C-alpha positions as CSV (number, residue, x, y, z in Angstrom):
1,M,263.2,140.0,-23.7
2,E,261.9,137.2,-21.5
3,L,263.9,134.6,-19.6
4,R,262.3,131.8,-21.6
5,E,263.6,133.4,-24.8
6,L,267.1,133.7,-23.4
7,Q,266.9,130.1,-22.2
8,A,265.8,128.9,-25.6
9,F,268.6,130.8,-27.4
10,V,271.3,129.6,-25.1
11,A,270.1,126.0,-25.3
12,V,270.1,126.1,-29.2
13,V,273.6,127.5,-29.3
14,E,275.0,125.1,-26.6
15,E,273.3,122.0,-28.2
16,G,274.2,123.1,-31.8
17,G,270.7,122.6,-33.1
18,F,267.0,122.9,-32.5
19,S,266.2,119.2,-32.1
20,A,268.6,118.6,-29.2
21,A,267.7,121.9,-27.6
22,A,264.0,121.0,-27.9
23,R,264.6,117.7,-26.1
24,R,266.6,119.5,-23.4
25,L,263.9,122.1,-22.8
26,H,261.0,119.5,-23.2
27,L,259.5,121.6,-26.0
28,S,258.4,120.8,-29.5
29,Q,260.9,121.9,-32.2
30,P,258.4,124.2,-33.9
31,A,257.6,126.0,-30.6
32,L,261.3,126.4,-29.9
33,S,262.0,127.7,-33.4
34,Q,259.1,130.1,-33.0
35,T,260.5,131.4,-29.7
36,V,264.0,132.0,-31.1
37,G,262.5,133.6,-34.3
38,G,260.5,135.9,-32.1
39,L,263.6,136.9,-30.2
40,E,265.4,137.8,-33.5
41,R,262.4,139.9,-34.6
42,E,262.2,141.6,-31.3
43,L,265.9,142.5,-31.4
44,R,265.9,143.1,-35.2
45,V,269.1,141.2,-35.6
46,K,270.0,137.8,-37.0
47,L,271.3,135.7,-34.1
48,L,271.8,132.3,-35.7
49,V,273.1,130.9,-39.0
50,R,271.2,127.7,-39.9
51,S,272.7,125.0,-42.1
52,S,272.3,121.3,-42.8
53,T,274.8,120.5,-40.1
54,G,273.2,122.6,-37.3
55,V,273.3,126.2,-36.2
56,R,276.0,128.6,-35.1
57,P,275.7,132.1,-33.6
58,T,276.3,135.2,-35.7
59,E,278.5,138.0,-34.4
60,A,275.4,139.5,-32.8
61,G,274.5,136.1,-31.5
62,N,277.9,135.6,-29.8
63,A,277.4,139.0,-28.1
64,L,274.0,138.1,-26.8
65,L,275.2,134.7,-25.7
66,G,277.5,136.2,-23.1
67,E,274.8,138.6,-21.9
68,A,272.2,135.9,-21.8
69,R,274.3,133.5,-19.7
70,A,275.0,136.3,-17.3
71,V,271.3,137.2,-16.9
72,L,270.3,133.5,-16.4
73,A,273.1,133.0,-13.9
74,R,271.9,136.1,-12.0
75,H,268.3,134.8,-12.1
76,D,269.5,131.4,-10.7
77,Q,271.4,133.2,-7.9
78,A,268.3,135.2,-7.0
79,V,266.2,132.0,-6.9
80,R,268.8,130.3,-4.6
81,A,268.8,133.3,-2.3
82,M,265.0,133.2,-2.0
83,G,265.3,129.4,-1.3
84,A,266.0,130.2,2.3
85,F,262.5,131.6,2.7
86,V,260.7,128.9,0.7
87,D,259.5,125.4,1.4
88,A,261.5,123.3,-1.0
89,G,258.9,120.6,-1.2
90,G,260.3,117.2,-1.8
91,G,257.3,115.3,-0.4
92,V,254.2,114.3,-2.3
93,L,252.8,116.7,-4.8
94,R,249.1,116.0,-5.3
95,I,247.7,117.0,-8.7
96,G,244.1,116.9,-9.8
97,V,243.4,116.1,-13.5
98,P,240.1,116.2,-15.4
99,L,239.0,113.5,-17.8
100,E,240.4,113.8,-21.4
101,L,243.3,116.1,-20.5
102,S,245.7,116.3,-23.4
103,S,249.1,114.7,-22.5
104,S,250.8,117.7,-24.0
105,V,249.6,119.8,-21.1
106,L,251.0,117.9,-18.1
107,T,253.6,115.4,-19.4
108,P,256.4,117.8,-20.3
109,A,256.0,119.8,-17.1
110,L,256.2,116.6,-15.0
111,A,259.4,115.5,-16.9
112,R,261.0,118.9,-16.1
113,L,259.8,118.7,-12.5
114,A,261.6,115.3,-12.1
115,E,264.8,117.1,-13.1
116,L,264.4,120.1,-10.9
117,S,262.9,118.4,-7.8
118,P,263.9,114.8,-7.9
119,T,262.7,114.1,-4.4
120,T,259.2,115.1,-5.1
121,R,256.7,112.3,-5.6
122,V,253.8,113.1,-7.8
123,Q,250.3,111.7,-7.0
124,V,247.7,112.3,-9.7
125,R,243.9,112.0,-9.1
126,H,241.3,112.1,-11.8
127,L,238.6,114.4,-10.5
128,S,235.9,116.7,-12.0
129,T,236.4,120.5,-11.7
130,A,233.9,120.7,-8.8
131,E,235.7,117.8,-7.0
132,Q,239.0,119.4,-7.5
133,T,237.8,122.8,-6.2
134,A,236.5,121.1,-3.1
135,A,239.8,119.2,-2.6
136,L,241.8,122.4,-3.1
137,R,239.7,124.2,-0.4
138,A,240.2,121.2,2.0
139,G,244.0,121.1,1.4
140,E,243.8,117.7,-0.2
141,L,245.3,118.9,-3.5
142,D,248.3,121.1,-4.2
143,V,247.5,121.9,-7.8
144,G,244.3,121.4,-9.8
145,L,243.7,121.5,-13.5
146,L,240.2,122.9,-13.8
147,R,237.9,123.6,-16.7
148,E,236.8,126.8,-15.2
149,R,238.5,129.5,-13.2
150,P,237.6,129.8,-9.5
151,A,236.1,133.1,-8.6
152,E,236.8,132.9,-4.9
153,Q,239.8,134.5,-3.2
154,G,242.6,132.3,-1.9
155,F,243.5,130.7,-5.2
156,D,246.0,131.7,-7.9
157,S,245.4,130.5,-11.4
158,L,247.0,130.3,-14.8
159,L,245.5,129.5,-18.2
160,V,247.5,126.5,-19.5
161,S,245.4,125.2,-22.4
162,R,242.9,126.3,-25.1
163,E,241.4,123.5,-27.2
164,R,239.3,124.2,-30.2
165,L,236.7,121.4,-29.9
166,G,235.4,119.4,-32.9
167,V,233.0,116.5,-32.9
168,L,233.1,112.7,-32.8
169,L,230.5,111.2,-35.2
170,S,229.7,108.0,-36.9
171,T,231.4,107.9,-40.3
172,E,228.0,107.9,-42.1
173,C,226.8,111.0,-40.2
174,A,230.1,112.8,-40.9
175,A,229.9,112.1,-44.6
176,N,226.3,113.5,-44.7
177,L,227.1,116.6,-42.8
178,M,230.6,117.5,-43.7
179,G,231.2,120.8,-45.7
180,A,234.3,122.3,-47.2
181,A,235.3,123.9,-43.8
182,G,234.0,121.2,-41.5
183,I,230.6,120.6,-39.9
184,A,228.3,123.4,-38.9
185,L,227.2,123.3,-35.3
186,E,223.6,123.8,-36.3
187,A,223.8,120.8,-38.6
188,L,224.0,118.5,-35.6
189,T,220.6,119.5,-34.2
190,G,219.1,116.1,-35.0
191,L,221.6,114.3,-32.9
192,E,221.8,113.9,-29.1
193,W,224.7,115.7,-27.4
194,L,226.5,113.3,-25.1
195,A,226.8,115.7,-22.1
196,F,228.6,115.5,-18.8
197,P,226.8,116.3,-15.5
198,R,226.4,120.0,-14.9
199,S,227.6,119.5,-11.3
200,D,231.0,118.5,-12.6
201,S,231.8,122.0,-14.0
202,P,228.8,124.3,-13.8
203,A,230.3,127.4,-15.5
204,W,231.7,125.3,-18.4
205,F,228.5,123.4,-18.8
206,D,226.5,126.6,-18.9
207,E,228.8,128.1,-21.5
208,L,228.5,125.0,-23.7
209,T,224.7,124.7,-23.5
210,A,224.3,128.4,-24.2
211,I,226.3,128.1,-27.4
212,L,224.5,124.9,-28.4
213,R,221.1,126.5,-27.9
214,S,222.1,129.5,-29.9
215,H,222.7,127.2,-32.8
216,G,219.3,125.6,-32.6
217,H,219.9,122.6,-30.3
218,V,217.1,121.4,-28.0
219,L,218.8,119.7,-25.1
220,G,217.4,116.8,-23.2
221,A,217.6,116.0,-19.5
222,E,220.8,116.7,-17.7
223,A,223.1,113.7,-17.0
224,P,222.8,112.5,-13.4
225,Q,225.3,113.8,-10.9
226,G,228.3,111.5,-10.6
227,Q,227.8,109.9,-14.0
228,R,231.2,109.6,-15.8
229,L,231.1,109.7,-19.6
230,I,234.1,107.5,-20.1
231,A,235.6,107.1,-23.6
232,E,234.3,103.6,-24.3
233,V,230.7,104.6,-23.5
234,K,231.1,107.8,-25.6
235,L,232.4,106.0,-28.6
236,A,229.7,103.3,-28.4
237,A,227.0,105.9,-28.4
238,V,228.5,107.9,-31.2
239,S,229.0,104.8,-33.4
240,S,225.2,104.3,-33.3
241,G,224.7,107.3,-35.5
242,Q,222.2,108.9,-33.1
243,A,224.6,111.1,-31.0
244,F,227.7,113.3,-31.2
245,A,230.4,114.1,-28.6
246,L,232.7,117.0,-28.3
247,A,236.5,116.4,-28.5
248,P,239.7,118.1,-29.4
249,P,241.6,117.1,-32.5
250,D,244.3,115.3,-30.5
251,W,241.8,113.3,-28.5
252,S,243.8,110.7,-26.6
253,Q,241.7,107.6,-27.3
254,P,242.1,105.6,-30.6
255,L,238.9,105.8,-32.7
256,P,237.3,102.5,-33.7
257,D,236.1,101.8,-37.2
258,G,233.0,103.7,-37.9
259,V,233.8,106.7,-35.8
260,V,235.6,109.9,-37.0
261,W,236.6,113.3,-35.6
262,A,235.6,116.3,-37.6
263,P,236.2,120.1,-37.1
264,L,233.4,122.5,-36.4
265,V,233.0,125.4,-38.8
266,G,234.4,128.5,-37.2
267,Y,235.4,126.6,-34.0
268,P,232.6,128.1,-31.9
269,L,233.5,125.9,-28.9
270,V,236.8,126.5,-27.0
271,R,237.7,124.4,-23.9
272,R,240.0,126.1,-21.5
273,T,242.0,124.5,-18.7
274,W,243.5,126.5,-15.8
275,A,246.1,125.4,-13.3
276,V,244.9,126.4,-9.8
277,W,246.8,126.4,-6.5
278,Q,246.6,127.9,-3.1
279,A,247.7,131.6,-3.3
280,D,249.8,131.3,-0.1
281,S,251.7,128.2,-1.2
282,T,255.5,128.5,-0.7
283,R,256.5,125.1,-2.1
284,R,259.3,125.4,-4.6
285,D,258.2,122.3,-6.5
286,V,254.7,123.8,-7.0
287,G,256.4,126.9,-8.4
288,H,258.5,124.8,-10.8
289,L,255.4,122.9,-12.0
290,I,253.4,126.0,-12.6
291,A,256.3,127.7,-14.5
292,D,256.6,124.7,-16.8
293,L,252.8,124.4,-17.3
294,A,252.7,127.9,-18.8
295,P,252.7,127.6,-22.7
296,A,253.9,130.4,-24.9
297,D,250.9,130.4,-27.2
298,V,248.0,130.6,-24.7
299,E,246.1,133.9,-24.7
């Protein structure tokens, strides 16, 4: 059993239902239900009785409730004991964020941080992966959200997001190319890929271009260093019918008339995001943030 499973179970019992418990834990209701269901499968006992009016613990659930509260209280006591050796933070927490980061990655973690460390002020900077790496080295960022994992020593990292990328296309292009399972990557070879500069994230750029080339794409000149492919420019280029852009299904910008998102057959492109911070950091607010950035479903 993991602490997050015990926390989820206790919250559901104390709140009397999954909806209220999900709000308390800043989780989606399906994710919370999956966590509690996994705990029941792990223990091979039924812990909760679900009804139209809420949930209540079974006899086994009541037995676990007392044990879970004791474990969580002991954990909190251990954290408090270690607090004497840790910088509590409470100043400015500087976070680097890439373009097009899904709100589901950072927003719940920041809401939880505001509860656990109310004196911490968050300062967010939109920077490329390369810029964030340089800022982390220089001590100008406390946590970065990077599209590639730094190879150098001195940083700790945690995979916090895996996004199966699809494509943004003009409606006409999508209608011509769409199959039963989506659009094949090789079907896009007649269109220009709207690329970001390789200097922004070299390893991620090289991974993308290798996959595109393996599906028959002939790539043009690299985008100039420092050029930002902002949403408005990307959508305007796509709407012309001459280009495509990569995007996750929950892309944050509203799509104009004439532009649609479509899945790629087999999802050959997966964009990963890592939280990265100094390995020797002793800030408690950094620890809180990292703990809440860790999703249960990322491999």
